[in-house]
N, C-alpha and C positions, 0 to 999 in steps of 0.2 A: 960390664953385657959382653959377653963372647959370640964375635962374629961366627954365624949358621956357615957350618962346612958342607959341602956336596962335593963328593967324591965322584969320577966321572971315570969309565974305562972302557975302552974300545975294542970290540972283537968283529975283526973282519971275517967275512965268507965271500966266495966271488958274486954273491949278487945281492946278499944281503949282509946287514952290521946289525950287532948287538950292541947297547949301550948300557951297562950296567950303571946302575945310580944308587948310591949311600949317602944319607943323610936328610939334609931340608931343602926343598924346592921353594923359594921366595922370592922377595924383592930383592934380595942381596946376592943370589946364586942363579937366577933364571938370565942374565946374560951370558953367563960362561954357558950355559945347558945353551939357551940361542943359537952360541957362535959354532957349536960343536954340530950340531944337529944341520945349522944352514951349509955349512962345508959340505956335509954329505950330501944332502939335499941336491948339490950340483956334478954330480959324480953320476955320471951317465950311464956308468956298468951298474950301479945299485938298482933295485927293485923294491926292496924293502927295509926300514928300518925300526928295530925292535928295542923299545927303552923298558927294561928290567928295572920294576919298582921295586923288588924286593926287599933293597935297603932304603926305601925311601922312610924316614920316619916322621915329614911335617911336609904339607903343600899347603900354600895360602894362595889367597885369590888370584896373586899376580901368578904363580905357580900353573895354577888352573886354565888361565888364559892363555899363557904360554904355550901350554901342550896342545889346546885348541888351534893356535895359531900356526904352531909347527904342522899340524897336522893337517890345515886347510892348505899348507904351502908345499907338504907332499903331493897332496891331491892334485894340486896344480902341476906339479913338477911329473905327474903319472906315476907317482909311487904312493908305497903303503908305509902309513906311521905306525905302531901298533904298540899298545903298552902290555907288557906281561908280568905275572906275578905281584899284580895290583892287590895291595892288603885291605882287608874289612875295612880298617878308617877312610881311605881312599876310597874306596868303593861305595861307602856311606856318604860320603861329601859327593861325587859324582853324582849319585841318586838325589840326592838333597838339591843339589843346584840344577839339576836335570841335564847334565854333560854328557851323561853315560852314554847318551845315544849318537853324540858328536864324537867320540872317539872310538876307535876299534880295540879292543878288550880282549886280548887272547884267552881262552878259558886255562885256567890252572890245572 
């Protein structure tokens, strides 16, 4: 069985960072995502982190939980963590689990 891959590309602007994600967000890849986002949450210059979910092909319960935890950490640091380009499959999962209201989702 192949190990799931998650590609993470960071694009910085003066007060905002966009993180383009491609692949699977699951138990095997959430640590990498958490590390990148947690480092950015510590940056006092930033006010907004956008996770571009356009290339995400899968997200398991560990991935969903990580998104919620990262969102809360950002809020505590007086930052915004927003999801962009959320696909239909992930939007359905967020609706079914009731997590849609726990995350900021940019309209596409």
